[in-house]
N, C-alpha and C positions, 0 to 999 in steps of 0.2 A: 095681910100684906106679904107679898113675895118679892124676892129680888134675885137677880142673876147677873153675873159678870161674864160676858161673852169671852173676853180674853182668857179669863181663868178657866172657863169651861173648855175651850179649845186646847189650852195648854195641858189640862188634865187628860183630855182625850189622847193627845200625842204622847204624853209621858206614861200613860197607863196601857199603851197598846202592846200586846204580846207579839204582834207581827214584827216589831223592831227589837224584841228581846230587852226591853227597858223595864227595870223593876218598878212596881207600883209604890207610890209614896202614900203615907197616911193622910187622910183629909183633915183640915183644920177649920175651926170656926172662923168666919169672915165678918169683920166689923165694918162700920161706916168709914173708918179711917183707912182701912185696906182699899176700899173702892176709890176714895179720893186720891190715894197715893198711886193707884193703878192708872187713873186717868192722867196723872202728871208725868208718867214715865213714857219712854219711847214705846211705840206699839209693838205688840208681840207678833211673831211670825214663825211659821213652821212649814214652809212649802215642801210638797212632795214631788213636784215637777209637772211637766205637761203630759207625759205618758208614764206615770209611775207604775212600778211592779210591786204588788203587795203579796206577801206570803205569810200565812199564819195557820193556826189550828182552831177548829170549832169544837168546843167541848161537847160531849154527849151527842155526837153526830150519829144518826140512826140509819143512814143509807149505806149499805155495805159495799157497793161497787162505785167505780168512778163515774162522774157525771159532769156535763158542761155547766159552767157558771155564766149567767147572763145578767145584764142590767134590767131586763124587762121580761114580761110574759105575754104572749108566747115568745120563745127564745129566739128573737131576731138579732139581738146584740150580744153574742157570746164573747166573753172577755177572758175566759180561763177555764180551769177544771178544779174539781175537788174530789179527792180519793175516798175510799171506804173508811179510812181512819179519821176523816175530817180535816185533812191537810189540803189547803187550797193555795193556788197561785193565780192571780189575775193581773192583767195589764189594762189600765184605764185608758180610754180614748183621749185624744188631744182636746176634744170638747164633747159635751153630752150630745148624743144624737137627738133628732127631733122626736118628741114623744108621740106614740100612737094612742088612740082612745083606749082607756082601761089597761094600758100596757105596764103602768108602774114606773115608766121612765121619768127622770127628773126634768121638769120644764124650766127653761131659763127665764129669769125675770130680772128687772133692774136690781142692781146690787143693793141700793137703798131699801127697796121693797123687801128683799130677802132678809136684811138685817132687822128691819122693823118687825118682821114676822116672829122674831125670837121673843118679842114681848107679846104675851097672850092677849093683851088688851090693846094692841097696837093700832087697831082700826077704830078705837073709841076716842074718848076725850083725853088727850095727852097734854096736860098742863105744863109739863117740862119736856121740851124737845130741842136739845142742843146737838143732835146727831149731824155730823158733817161727813160726807163721802167725797174723797178727793177726785174721783173719776165718775161724774154723774152719768156718763154714757155706758159704763161697764155693766155687763149682765152677769148673772151668777146662777148657780143651781146647787142643790144639796142632794146627796145620795145617801140614803139611810140603810140600804140592804141590797143583797144579790139574790137572784132566783135560781132554783135548782129543781129539775123535774124529779118527781118521786119515783116514776117508773121510766126505764130507758125508752120505751115506746112513746111516752108522752113528750120526750124531748123534740121529736120530729112531727108530732101531731098538731093540727091546727087547733086554735082555741074553740072549745065547744061549750054550750050552756051546761052548767053543772046541776044535776038533780040532787047531788049530795052536798052537804055544807063543807066537806073536805075538798080543798082545791087540789089539782093535780101537781102542784109544786110546793116546795117549802122555801123558806128564806133564811138567810143569816146576815148578821150585821158585820160591817167591815172592821169594827173594833170590838174588843171584849168589853163586858160590862164594867163600869167604873162608877163609883158613887158620885152623884152630882155632875155627871159628864154627859154631853150630847153625843150619841154614837152616830156620827155622820161624817161624810166627806164633803168639803165645799169646793166648788169650781168658780173661778173668776176669769172673765174674758181678757182682763188686762190688770196691770199693776194698780193697786188702789189702797188707800187707807180709809178706815171708818173709825170715828171717834166721837164720843159724847154720851149724853144721858137721855133716856126716854122713859118718862114716868107717866103712866096712864091709869085711868079709873075704868071700872067695868060699867057697861050700859045696863046690866041686868042685876048686879049685886051691889047695893049701896055700901060704900065704905071700902070696897075691895080695890086695891091699887097694886100695880106691878111695876117694879123698877128694873130697867135694863141699862147696864153700863157697858160701853163698847170701847175697845182700844186695840185694834188689830191692823196688821198690814198684810195685804194679799198680793202675791205674785201671780203672773199669768199661769193658769193651770190649776192643779188640785192641791188641797191641803187638808 
């Protein structure tokens, strides 16, 4: 049996992000009482804004010269740069661009669908589903990484079939690694809250159940 509390996960992501120079806090064991109390509180919120600027350092960066940073590959949506020391600055667009086939761009989906996807069994039998989204028409997307060309010539080259398993690009995540944290950015087309519990069983593994507790407030833009 697995369980995850989305508000706690997102809060840990934001509190553990070196881009904002906030010190990491030690992780603590989470009990059932903690989840019950979390659902009873006001929703957590940590908006970054509609076009936020993110600056941080990527540890053990191996490309020695400056490169464009893109949301996709091939690099059609350049949002910033990263230097040879792994220091990057990006400015996110007001909304995710429409994804191209195999581009890696985040696709926008209904907010409720995106939240349900945080439960790995969300498409199976969910005996407990009290999830309520205040803005059912809101759409959302998640961004888990940025793309950087390995060679400067590759940055302007069209996408070609690869004979080698090594792609012409590398990626890095927008947030540093943090225990029990989802390293991603969330986009919402409008202000909305999502709250409730989603408890689902696996179609393939008898007795496997996954619990998701949600209590978040989203502003228009990124968080």
